[in-house]
All heavy atoms as a GROMACS GRO file, in nm:
protein
  517
    1MET      N    1   0.778  -0.436   2.113
    1MET     CA    2   0.740  -0.296   2.105
    1MET      C    3   0.596  -0.277   2.146
    1MET      O    4   0.562  -0.179   2.210
    1MET     CB    5   0.766  -0.244   1.962
    1MET     CG    6   0.912  -0.231   1.928
    1MET     SD    7   0.943  -0.172   1.759
    1MET     CE    8   0.884  -0.004   1.772
    2GLN      N    9   0.510  -0.370   2.104
    2GLN     CA   10   0.368  -0.358   2.138
    2GLN      C   11   0.347  -0.367   2.288
    2GLN      O   12   0.262  -0.298   2.342
    2GLN     CB   13   0.286  -0.464   2.066
    2GLN     CG   14   0.278  -0.439   1.916
    2GLN     CD   15   0.202  -0.549   1.843
    2GLN    OE1   16   0.183  -0.656   1.894
    2GLN    NE2   17   0.162  -0.520   1.719
    3GLU      N   18   0.429  -0.449   2.357
    3GLU     CA   19   0.418  -0.459   2.501
    3GLU      C   20   0.452  -0.326   2.569
    3GLU      O   21   0.406  -0.297   2.678
    3GLU     CB   22   0.511  -0.569   2.554
    3GLU     CG   23   0.465  -0.707   2.515
    3GLU     CD   24   0.565  -0.813   2.557
    3GLU    OE1   25   0.664  -0.778   2.625
    3GLU    OE2   26   0.542  -0.932   2.522
    4GLN      N   27   0.531  -0.245   2.502
    4GLN     CA   28   0.569  -0.113   2.554
    4GLN      C   29   0.474  -0.002   2.508
    4GLN      O   30   0.496   0.116   2.535
    4GLN     CB   31   0.712  -0.078   2.512
    4GLN     CG   32   0.816  -0.174   2.561
    4GLN     CD   33   0.825  -0.176   2.712
    4GLN    OE1   34   0.818  -0.074   2.777
    4GLN    NE2   35   0.837  -0.295   2.768
    5GLY      N   36   0.368  -0.041   2.436
    5GLY     CA   37   0.269   0.056   2.388
    5GLY      C   38   0.308   0.128   2.260
    5GLY      O   39   0.252   0.230   2.225
    6VAL      N   40   0.408   0.074   2.189
    6VAL     CA   41   0.453   0.134   2.063
    6VAL      C   42   0.390   0.057   1.948
    6VAL      O   43   0.407  -0.064   1.935
    6VAL     CB   44   0.607   0.129   2.052
    6VAL    CG1   45   0.652   0.184   1.917
    6VAL    CG2   46   0.673   0.202   2.166
    7LYS      N   47   0.314   0.128   1.863
    7LYS     CA   48   0.250   0.066   1.748
    7LYS      C   49   0.347   0.068   1.630
    7LYS      O   50   0.413   0.167   1.604
    7LYS     CB   51   0.122   0.141   1.711
    7LYS     CG   52   0.048   0.079   1.594
    7LYS     CD   53  -0.089   0.137   1.580
    7LYS     CE   54  -0.163   0.092   1.458
    7LYS     NZ   55  -0.160  -0.048   1.425
    8SER      N   56   0.358  -0.044   1.563
    8SER     CA   57   0.445  -0.050   1.446
    8SER      C   58   0.377  -0.131   1.336
    8SER      O   59   0.287  -0.210   1.362
    8SER     CB   60   0.579  -0.116   1.481
    8SER     OG   61   0.558  -0.248   1.522
    9GLN      N   62   0.418  -0.106   1.212
    9GLN     CA   63   0.370  -0.181   1.097
    9GLN      C   64   0.489  -0.219   1.014
    9GLN      O   65   0.586  -0.144   1.000
    9GLN     CB   66   0.272  -0.098   1.015
    9GLN     CG   67   0.145  -0.068   1.086
    9GLN     CD   68   0.045   0.006   1.000
    9GLN    OE1   69   0.082   0.072   0.904
    9GLN    NE2   70  -0.080  -0.002   1.034
   10LEU      N   71   0.486  -0.339   0.956
   10LEU     CA   72   0.595  -0.390   0.876
   10LEU      C   73   0.549  -0.404   0.730
   10LEU      O   74   0.445  -0.464   0.702
   10LEU     CB   75   0.639  -0.528   0.929
   10LEU     CG   76   0.745  -0.603   0.849
   10LEU    CD1   77   0.877  -0.525   0.848
   10LEU    CD2   78   0.764  -0.741   0.907
   11PHE      N   79   0.626  -0.346   0.638
   11PHE     CA   80   0.598  -0.356   0.496
   11PHE      C   81   0.716  -0.430   0.433
   11PHE      O   82   0.830  -0.391   0.450
   11PHE     CB   83   0.582  -0.217   0.429
   11PHE     CG   84   0.454  -0.152   0.467
   11PHE    CD1   85   0.443  -0.080   0.585
   11PHE    CD2   86   0.341  -0.167   0.389
   11PHE    CE1   87   0.324  -0.019   0.621
   11PHE    CE2   88   0.221  -0.107   0.424
   11PHE     CZ   89   0.213  -0.034   0.541
   12ILE      N   90   0.685  -0.539   0.360
   12ILE     CA   91   0.787  -0.622   0.300
   12ILE      C   92   0.784  -0.605   0.151
   12ILE      O   93   0.678  -0.619   0.086
   12ILE     CB   94   0.766  -0.769   0.337
   12ILE    CG1   95   0.772  -0.787   0.489
   12ILE    CG2   96   0.871  -0.857   0.268
   12ILE    CD1   97   0.725  -0.920   0.539
   13ASN      N   98   0.898  -0.575   0.092
   13ASN     CA   99   0.909  -0.561  -0.052
   13ASN      C  100   0.947  -0.698  -0.111
   13ASN      O  101   1.047  -0.757  -0.071
   13ASN     CB  102   1.017  -0.458  -0.087
   13ASN     CG  103   1.038  -0.443  -0.235
   13ASN    OD1  104   0.949  -0.474  -0.312
   13ASN    ND2  105   1.153  -0.394  -0.275
   14ARG      N  106   0.865  -0.750  -0.203
   14ARG     CA  107   0.891  -0.882  -0.262
   14ARG      C  108   0.993  -0.879  -0.374
   14ARG      O  109   1.042  -0.982  -0.415
   14ARG     CB  110   0.761  -0.940  -0.316
   14ARG     CG  111   0.656  -0.955  -0.209
   14ARG     CD  112   0.529  -1.012  -0.263
   14ARG     NE  113   0.480  -0.936  -0.379
   14ARG     CZ  114   0.393  -0.981  -0.468
   14ARG    NH1  115   0.346  -1.100  -0.454
   14ARG    NH2  116   0.353  -0.908  -0.566
   15SER      N  117   1.022  -0.764  -0.429
   15SER     CA  118   1.115  -0.758  -0.542
   15SER      C  119   1.260  -0.761  -0.493
   15SER      O  120   1.288  -0.750  -0.374
   15SER     CB  121   1.090  -0.631  -0.625
   15SER     OG  122   1.138  -0.519  -0.557
   16GLU      N  123   1.350  -0.774  -0.587
   16GLU     CA  124   1.493  -0.779  -0.554
   16GLU      C  125   1.560  -0.645  -0.574
   16GLU      O  126   1.683  -0.638  -0.589
   16GLU     CB  127   1.560  -0.888  -0.639
   16GLU     CG  128   1.507  -1.026  -0.609
   16GLU     CD  129   1.572  -1.131  -0.695
   16GLU    OE1  130   1.676  -1.104  -0.759
   16GLU    OE2  131   1.519  -1.244  -0.700
   17GLU      N  132   1.483  -0.536  -0.576
   17GLU     CA  133   1.540  -0.406  -0.599
   17GLU      C  134   1.618  -0.354  -0.482
   17GLU      O  135   1.587  -0.383  -0.366
   17GLU     CB  136   1.426  -0.308  -0.632
   17GLU     CG  137   1.341  -0.358  -0.746
   17GLU     CD  138   1.286  -0.244  -0.829
   17GLU    OE1  139   1.339  -0.134  -0.823
   17GLU    OE2  140   1.189  -0.269  -0.900
   18ARG      N  141   1.720  -0.280  -0.510
   18ARG     CA  142   1.803  -0.222  -0.404
   18ARG      C  143   1.725  -0.111  -0.334
   18ARG      O  144   1.634  -0.053  -0.389
   18ARG     CB  145   1.931  -0.166  -0.464
   18ARG     CG  146   2.018  -0.275  -0.523
   18ARG     CD  147   2.139  -0.219  -0.586
   18ARG     NE  148   2.194  -0.117  -0.496
   18ARG     CZ  149   2.319  -0.078  -0.493
   18ARG    NH1  150   2.403  -0.132  -0.574
   18ARG    NH2  151   2.361   0.014  -0.410
   19HIS      N  152   1.765  -0.082  -0.214
   19HIS     CA  153   1.693   0.016  -0.131
   19HIS      C  154   1.682   0.152  -0.200
   19HIS      O  155   1.573   0.210  -0.208
   19HIS     CB  156   1.763   0.034   0.003
   19HIS     CG  157   1.701   0.140   0.088
   19HIS    ND1  158   1.578   0.125   0.148
   19HIS    CD2  159   1.745   0.264   0.119
   19HIS    CE1  160   1.551   0.235   0.215
   19HIS    NE2  161   1.650   0.320   0.199
   20THR      N  162   1.791   0.206  -0.254
   20THR     CA  163   1.787   0.339  -0.313
   20THR      C  164   1.692   0.344  -0.432
   20THR      O  165   1.617   0.440  -0.448
   20THR     CB  166   1.926   0.386  -0.359
   20THR    OG1  167   1.984   0.285  -0.440
   20THR    CG2  168   2.016   0.412  -0.240
   21ARG      N  169   1.693   0.239  -0.514
   21ARG     CA  170   1.601   0.237  -0.627
   21ARG      C  171   1.457   0.223  -0.580
   21ARG      O  172   1.366   0.288  -0.634
   21ARG     CB  173   1.638   0.121  -0.720
   21ARG     CG  174   1.556   0.123  -0.845
   21ARG     CD  175   1.611   0.027  -0.946
   21ARG     NE  176   1.524   0.028  -1.063
   21ARG     CZ  177   1.532  -0.054  -1.161
   21ARG    NH1  178   1.624  -0.147  -1.162
   21ARG    NH2  179   1.452  -0.045  -1.263
   22LEU      N  180   1.433   0.143  -0.477
   22LEU     CA  181   1.300   0.127  -0.422
   22LEU      C  182   1.246   0.262  -0.375
   22LEU      O  183   1.133   0.299  -0.408
   22LEU     CB  184   1.303   0.029  -0.305
   22LEU     CG  185   1.172   0.015  -0.229
   22LEU    CD1  186   1.069  -0.058  -0.315
   22LEU    CD2  187   1.193  -0.061  -0.100
   23VAL      N  188   1.324   0.335  -0.300
   23VAL     CA  189   1.281   0.463  -0.248
   23VAL      C  190   1.250   0.559  -0.364
   23VAL      O  191   1.149   0.629  -0.364
   23VAL     CB  192   1.386   0.525  -0.153
   23VAL    CG1  193   1.351   0.667  -0.117
   23VAL    CG2  194   1.398   0.439  -0.028
   24ASN      N  195   1.335   0.562  -0.465
   24ASN     CA  196   1.313   0.652  -0.578
   24ASN      C  197   1.190   0.615  -0.660
   24ASN      O  198   1.117   0.700  -0.704
   24ASN     CB  199   1.437   0.653  -0.670
   24ASN     CG  200   1.554   0.720  -0.603
   24ASN    OD1  201   1.538   0.802  -0.515
   24ASN    ND2  202   1.673   0.684  -0.645
   25GLN      N  203   1.167   0.485  -0.683
   25GLN     CA  204   1.055   0.442  -0.766
   25GLN      C  205   0.923   0.441  -0.694
   25GLN      O  206   0.819   0.456  -0.757
   25GLN     CB  207   1.081   0.300  -0.820
   25GLN     CG  208   1.183   0.297  -0.930
   25GLN     CD  209   1.194   0.160  -0.990
   25GLN    OE1  210   1.188   0.060  -0.919
   25GLN    NE2  211   1.209   0.152  -1.120
   26TYR      N  212   0.923   0.419  -0.564
   26TYR     CA  213   0.798   0.403  -0.491
   26TYR      C  214   0.767   0.517  -0.397
   26TYR      O  215   0.701   0.500  -0.296
   26TYR     CB  216   0.800   0.269  -0.414
   26TYR     CG  217   0.811   0.149  -0.503
   26TYR    CD1  218   0.925   0.070  -0.501
   26TYR    CD2  219   0.709   0.117  -0.592
   26TYR    CE1  220   0.935  -0.041  -0.584
   26TYR    CE2  221   0.721   0.007  -0.675
   26TYR     CZ  222   0.833  -0.072  -0.670
   26TYR     OH  223   0.843  -0.180  -0.753
   27THR      N  224   0.815   0.636  -0.431
   27THR     CA  225   0.789   0.754  -0.348
   27THR      C  226   0.639   0.774  -0.324
   27THR      O  227   0.598   0.799  -0.210
   27THR     CB  228   0.851   0.880  -0.410
   27THR    OG1  229   0.992   0.855  -0.426
   27THR    CG2  230   0.831   1.001  -0.322
   28PRO      N  231   0.552   0.762  -0.426
   28PRO     CA  232   0.408   0.777  -0.402
   28PRO      C  233   0.356   0.677  -0.300
   28PRO      O  234   0.273   0.706  -0.215
   28PRO     CB  235   0.345   0.755  -0.538
   28PRO     CG  236   0.451   0.792  -0.636
   28PRO     CD  237   0.579   0.747  -0.571
   29PHE      N  238   0.408   0.551  -0.305
   29PHE     CA  239   0.368   0.449  -0.208
   29PHE      C  240   0.409   0.490  -0.066
   29PHE      O  241   0.328   0.482   0.025
   29PHE     CB  242   0.434   0.316  -0.244
   29PHE     CG  243   0.436   0.216  -0.131
   29PHE    CD1  244   0.321   0.153  -0.094
   29PHE    CD2  245   0.552   0.191  -0.063
   29PHE    CE1  246   0.320   0.062   0.014
   29PHE    CE2  247   0.555   0.100   0.043
   29PHE     CZ  248   0.436   0.035   0.079
   30ILE      N  249   0.531   0.535  -0.051
   30ILE     CA  250   0.581   0.573   0.081
   30ILE      C  251   0.498   0.688   0.137
   30ILE      O  252   0.456   0.685   0.254
   30ILE     CB  253   0.730   0.608   0.073
   30ILE    CG1  254   0.809   0.480   0.041
   30ILE    CG2  255   0.778   0.672   0.204
   30ILE    CD1  256   0.953   0.505   0.002
   31PHE      N  257   0.472   0.790   0.058
   31PHE     CA  258   0.391   0.902   0.103
   31PHE      C  259   0.247   0.860   0.136
   31PHE      O  260   0.188   0.908   0.232
   31PHE     CB  261   0.394   1.016   0.003
   31PHE     CG  262   0.517   1.100   0.011
   31PHE    CD1  263   0.608   1.100  -0.092
   31PHE    CD2  264   0.542   1.178   0.121
   31PHE    CE1  265   0.724   1.176  -0.085
   31PHE    CE2  266   0.658   1.254   0.132
   31PHE     CZ  267   0.750   1.253   0.027
   32ALA      N  268   0.192   0.769   0.056
   32ALA     CA  269   0.055   0.721   0.080
   32ALA      C  270   0.045   0.646   0.215
   32ALA      O  271  -0.046   0.669   0.292
   32ALA     CB  272   0.009   0.632  -0.034
   33VAL      N  273   0.143   0.562   0.240
   33VAL     CA  274   0.145   0.488   0.367
   33VAL      C  275   0.162   0.582   0.484
   33VAL      O  276   0.093   0.574   0.585
   33VAL     CB  277   0.253   0.379   0.366
   33VAL    CG1  278   0.272   0.320   0.506
   33VAL    CG2  279   0.218   0.269   0.268
   34LEU      N  280   0.252   0.677   0.472
   34LEU     CA  281   0.272   0.774   0.579
   34LEU      C  282   0.147   0.856   0.605
   34LEU      O  283   0.109   0.881   0.720
   34LEU     CB  284   0.391   0.868   0.547
   34LEU     CG  285   0.530   0.803   0.551
   34LEU    CD1  286   0.634   0.902   0.502
   34LEU    CD2  287   0.560   0.756   0.692
   35GLU      N  288   0.080   0.897   0.497
   35GLU     CA  289  -0.044   0.973   0.513
   35GLU      C  290  -0.152   0.890   0.583
   35GLU      O  291  -0.223   0.938   0.670
   35GLU     CB  292  -0.093   1.022   0.378
   35GLU     CG  293  -0.203   1.125   0.388
   35GLU     CD  294  -0.235   1.191   0.256
   35GLU    OE1  295  -0.156   1.177   0.160
   35GLU    OE2  296  -0.338   1.258   0.249
   36ASP      N  297  -0.164   0.761   0.546
   36ASP     CA  298  -0.258   0.672   0.613
   36ASP      C  299  -0.224   0.659   0.761
   36ASP      O  300  -0.313   0.662   0.846
   36ASP     CB  301  -0.259   0.534   0.549
   36ASP     CG  302  -0.354   0.523   0.432
   36ASP    OD1  303  -0.421   0.622   0.400
   36ASP    OD2  304  -0.363   0.415   0.373
   37LEU      N  305  -0.096   0.643   0.793
   37LEU     CA  306  -0.055   0.629   0.933
   37LEU      C  307  -0.092   0.756   1.013
   37LEU      O  308  -0.141   0.748   1.124
   37LEU     CB  309   0.095   0.604   0.943
   37LEU     CG  310   0.141   0.466   0.898
   37LEU    CD1  311   0.294   0.459   0.892
   37LEU    CD2  312   0.087   0.358   0.991
   38ILE      N  313  -0.066   0.870   0.955
   38ILE     CA  314  -0.096   0.997   1.023
   38ILE      C  315  -0.248   1.014   1.044
   38ILE      O  316  -0.290   1.056   1.152
   38ILE     CB  317  -0.038   1.116   0.941
   38ILE    CG1  318   0.114   1.112   0.948
   38ILE    CG2  319  -0.093   1.250   0.993
   38ILE    CD1  320   0.183   1.204   0.849
   39LYS      N  321  -0.324   0.979   0.941
   39LYS     CA  322  -0.470   0.998   0.950
   39LYS      C  323  -0.542   0.880   1.014
   39LYS      O  324  -0.662   0.885   1.034
   39LYS     CB  325  -0.527   1.021   0.811
   39LYS     CG  326  -0.482   1.153   0.750
   39LYS     CD  327  -0.548   1.176   0.616
   39LYS     CE  328  -0.513   1.312   0.561
   39LYS     NZ  329  -0.582   1.341   0.435
   40GLY      N  330  -0.469   0.772   1.044
   40GLY     CA  331  -0.532   0.654   1.103
   40GLY      C  332  -0.623   0.581   1.005
   40GLY      O  333  -0.722   0.520   1.045
   41GLU      N  334  -0.587   0.586   0.877
   41GLU     CA  335  -0.668   0.523   0.773
   41GLU      C  336  -0.590   0.407   0.711
   41GLU      O  337  -0.473   0.387   0.741
   41GLU     CB  338  -0.702   0.624   0.662
   41GLU     CG  339  -0.783   0.742   0.711
   41GLU     CD  340  -0.807   0.845   0.603
   41GLU    OE1  341  -0.738   0.845   0.499
   41GLU    OE2  342  -0.895   0.928   0.624
   42GLU      N  343  -0.656   0.333   0.623
   42GLU     CA  344  -0.588   0.225   0.550
   42GLU      C  345  -0.625   0.225   0.402
   42GLU      O  346  -0.586   0.135   0.329
   42GLU     CB  347  -0.624   0.089   0.610
   42GLU     CG  348  -0.566   0.068   0.746
   42GLU     CD  349  -0.589  -0.072   0.799
   42GLU    OE1  350  -0.655  -0.152   0.730
   42GLU    OE2  351  -0.544  -0.101   0.912
   43ARG      N  352  -0.695   0.326   0.357
   43ARG     CA  353  -0.746   0.321   0.219
   43ARG      C  354  -0.635   0.327   0.114
   43ARG      O  355  -0.643   0.258   0.014
   43ARG     CB  356  -0.852   0.429   0.195
   43ARG     CG  357  -0.805   0.570   0.210
   43ARG     CD  358  -0.926   0.667   0.205
   43ARG     NE  359  -0.881   0.804   0.219
   43ARG     CZ  360  -0.861   0.885   0.117
   43ARG    NH1  361  -0.887   0.845  -0.004
   43ARG    NH2  362  -0.819   1.008   0.138
   44ARG      N  363  -0.532   0.405   0.137
   44ARG     CA  364  -0.420   0.409   0.040
   44ARG      C  365  -0.333   0.285   0.056
   44ARG      O  366  -0.283   0.229  -0.042
   44ARG     CB  367  -0.338   0.535   0.062
   44ARG     CG  368  -0.412   0.663   0.027
   44ARG     CD  369  -0.336   0.784   0.083
   44ARG     NE  370  -0.425   0.894   0.110
   44ARG     CZ  371  -0.500   0.910   0.218
   44ARG    NH1  372  -0.498   0.822   0.314
   44ARG    NH2  373  -0.578   1.014   0.232
   45THR      N  374  -0.313   0.242   0.180
   45THR     CA  375  -0.233   0.123   0.208
   45THR      C  376  -0.293   0.001   0.141
   45THR      O  377  -0.222  -0.082   0.086
   45THR     CB  378  -0.221   0.101   0.359
   45THR    OG1  379  -0.166   0.220   0.420
   45THR    CG2  380  -0.135  -0.016   0.393
   46GLU      N  381  -0.425  -0.013   0.144
   46GLU     CA  382  -0.491  -0.128   0.084
   46GLU      C  383  -0.473  -0.131  -0.068
   46GLU      O  384  -0.472  -0.239  -0.127
   46GLU     CB  385  -0.641  -0.128   0.117
   46GLU     CG  386  -0.668  -0.157   0.263
   46GLU     CD  387  -0.815  -0.144   0.300
   46GLU    OE1  388  -0.893  -0.089   0.217
   46GLU    OE2  389  -0.850  -0.182   0.412
   47LYS      N  390  -0.455  -0.017  -0.132
   47LYS     CA  391  -0.436  -0.013  -0.276
   47LYS      C  392  -0.295  -0.055  -0.318
   47LYS      O  393  -0.273  -0.099  -0.428
   47LYS     CB  394  -0.463   0.128  -0.330
   47LYS     CG  395  -0.608   0.170  -0.324
   47LYS     CD  396  -0.626   0.310  -0.375
   47LYS     CE  397  -0.769   0.355  -0.363
   47LYS     NZ  398  -0.788   0.493  -0.404
   48THR      N  399  -0.199  -0.037  -0.228
   48THR     CA  400  -0.060  -0.057  -0.263
   48THR      C  401   0.003  -0.181  -0.198
   48THR      O  402   0.115  -0.215  -0.231
   48THR     CB  403   0.024   0.065  -0.226
   48THR    OG1  404   0.006   0.092  -0.086
   48THR    CG2  405  -0.017   0.188  -0.307
   49SER      N  406  -0.068  -0.245  -0.107
   49SER     CA  407  -0.012  -0.362  -0.040
   49SER      C  408  -0.119  -0.461  -0.001
   49SER      O  409  -0.237  -0.432  -0.006
   49SER     CB  410   0.065  -0.317   0.086
   49SER     OG  411  -0.022  -0.250   0.173
   50ILE      N  412  -0.075  -0.580   0.035
   50ILE     CA  413  -0.164  -0.690   0.076
   50ILE      C  414  -0.133  -0.721   0.221
   50ILE      O  415  -0.017  -0.747   0.256
   50ILE     CB  416  -0.141  -0.815  -0.011
   50ILE    CG1  417  -0.165  -0.783  -0.158
   50ILE    CG2  418  -0.227  -0.931   0.036
   50ILE    CD1  419  -0.112  -0.889  -0.253
   51GLN      N  420  -0.236  -0.720   0.306
   51GLN     CA  421  -0.214  -0.751   0.447
   51GLN      C  422  -0.203  -0.903   0.462
   51GLN      O  423  -0.289  -0.976   0.423
   51GLN     CB  424  -0.325  -0.695   0.535
   51GLN     CG  425  -0.298  -0.710   0.681
   51GLN     CD  426  -0.393  -0.632   0.767
   51GLN    OE1  427  -0.490  -0.574   0.721
   51GLN    NE2  428  -0.365  -0.630   0.896
   52VAL      N  429  -0.093  -0.948   0.527
   52VAL     CA  430  -0.069  -1.090   0.546
   52VAL      C  431  -0.068  -1.130   0.693
   52VAL      O  432  -0.054  -1.247   0.725
   52VAL     CB  433   0.062  -1.136   0.478
   52VAL    CG1  434   0.051  -1.122   0.327
   52VAL    CG2  435   0.181  -1.058   0.532
   53GLY      N  436  -0.084  -1.033   0.778
   53GLY     CA  437  -0.085  -1.060   0.923
   53GLY      C  438  -0.119  -0.933   0.997
   53GLY      O  439  -0.140  -0.829   0.933
   54THR      N  440  -0.122  -0.939   1.128
   54THR     CA  441  -0.153  -0.820   1.206
   54THR      C  442  -0.040  -0.719   1.186
   54THR      O  443   0.077  -0.744   1.221
   54THR     CB  444  -0.163  -0.855   1.356
   54THR    OG1  445  -0.263  -0.954   1.371
   54THR    CG2  446  -0.199  -0.732   1.437
   55ASP      N  447  -0.072  -0.607   1.122
   55ASP     CA  448   0.024  -0.501   1.095
   55ASP      C  449   0.143  -0.544   1.011
   55ASP      O  450   0.253  -0.491   1.019
   55ASP     CB  451   0.073  -0.437   1.226
   55ASP     CG  452  -0.040  -0.366   1.298
   55ASP    OD1  453  -0.129  -0.309   1.232
   55ASP    OD2  454  -0.040  -0.367   1.422
   56VAL      N  455   0.124  -0.649   0.926
   56VAL     CA  456   0.229  -0.694   0.833
   56VAL      C  457   0.172  -0.692   0.692
   56VAL      O  458   0.066  -0.749   0.666
   56VAL     CB  459   0.278  -0.835   0.869
   56VAL    CG1  460   0.384  -0.884   0.771
   56VAL    CG2  461   0.330  -0.842   1.012
   57TYR      N  462   0.243  -0.629   0.599
   57TYR     CA  463   0.194  -0.610   0.464
   57TYR      C  464   0.302  -0.647   0.362
   57TYR      O  465   0.421  -0.629   0.386
   57TYR     CB  466   0.156  -0.463   0.439
   57TYR     CG  467   0.051  -0.413   0.533
   57TYR    CD1  468   0.082  -0.362   0.659
   57TYR    CD2  469  -0.084  -0.414   0.496
   57TYR    CE1  470  -0.014  -0.316   0.745
   57TYR    CE2  471  -0.182  -0.367   0.580
   57TYR     CZ  472  -0.148  -0.320   0.704
   57TYR     OH  473  -0.244  -0.274   0.790
   58LEU      N  474   0.260  -0.698   0.246
   58LEU     CA  475   0.349  -0.720   0.133
   58LEU      C  476   0.322  -0.612   0.029
   58LEU      O  477   0.203  -0.585  -0.005
   58LEU     CB  478   0.323  -0.855   0.066
   58LEU     CG  479   0.371  -0.979   0.137
   58LEU    CD1  480   0.326  -1.103   0.059
   58LEU    CD2  481   0.520  -0.979   0.154
   59LEU      N  482   0.425  -0.551  -0.021
   59LEU     CA  483   0.410  -0.450  -0.124
   59LEU      C  484   0.364  -0.515  -0.253
   59LEU      O  485   0.419  -0.615  -0.297
   59LEU     CB  486   0.544  -0.378  -0.148
   59LEU     CG  487   0.551  -0.270  -0.254
   59LEU    CD1  488   0.458  -0.153  -0.220
   59LEU    CD2  489   0.692  -0.221  -0.271
   60ARG      N  490   0.255  -0.462  -0.311
   60ARG     CA  491   0.207  -0.515  -0.440
   60ARG      C  492   0.307  -0.479  -0.548
   60ARG      O  493   0.374  -0.376  -0.541
   60ARG     CB  494   0.073  -0.453  -0.480
   60ARG     CG  495  -0.043  -0.495  -0.394
   60ARG     CD  496  -0.170  -0.427  -0.446
   60ARG     NE  497  -0.279  -0.443  -0.355
   60ARG     CZ  498  -0.369  -0.541  -0.363
   60ARG    NH1  499  -0.361  -0.630  -0.460
   60ARG    NH2  500  -0.466  -0.551  -0.277
   61GLN      N  501   0.318  -0.562  -0.649
   61GLN     CA  502   0.403  -0.530  -0.763
   61GLN      C  503   0.341  -0.412  -0.837
   61GLN      O  504   0.226  -0.420  -0.876
   61GLN     CB  505   0.420  -0.651  -0.856
   61GLN     CG  506   0.491  -0.767  -0.792
   61GLN     CD  507   0.637  -0.738  -0.764
   61GLN    OE1  508   0.688  -0.628  -0.783
   61GLN    NE2  509   0.707  -0.838  -0.720
   62ILE      N  510   0.416  -0.309  -0.853
   62ILE     CA  511   0.364  -0.186  -0.919
   62ILE      C  512   0.419  -0.178  -1.059
   62ILE      O  513   0.528  -0.212  -1.086
   62ILE     CB  514   0.401  -0.062  -0.838
   62ILE    CG1  515   0.341  -0.072  -0.699
   62ILE    CG2  516   0.355   0.064  -0.907
   62ILE    CD1  517   0.376   0.038  -0.604
   0.00000   0.00000   0.00000
């Protein structure tokens, strides 16, 4: 994707929670990451995840 000029970021959830429960419980996280992406910032993302590689993050246990 990067070769085609498309920027992407990967967020990995370390817990064993199902997708629907994850979305319901971590709505503030999802909105914070989206807001950072829109504004080109990382301040909210840094509070909720740990960067482990270029554009790869692990979700912190909340």
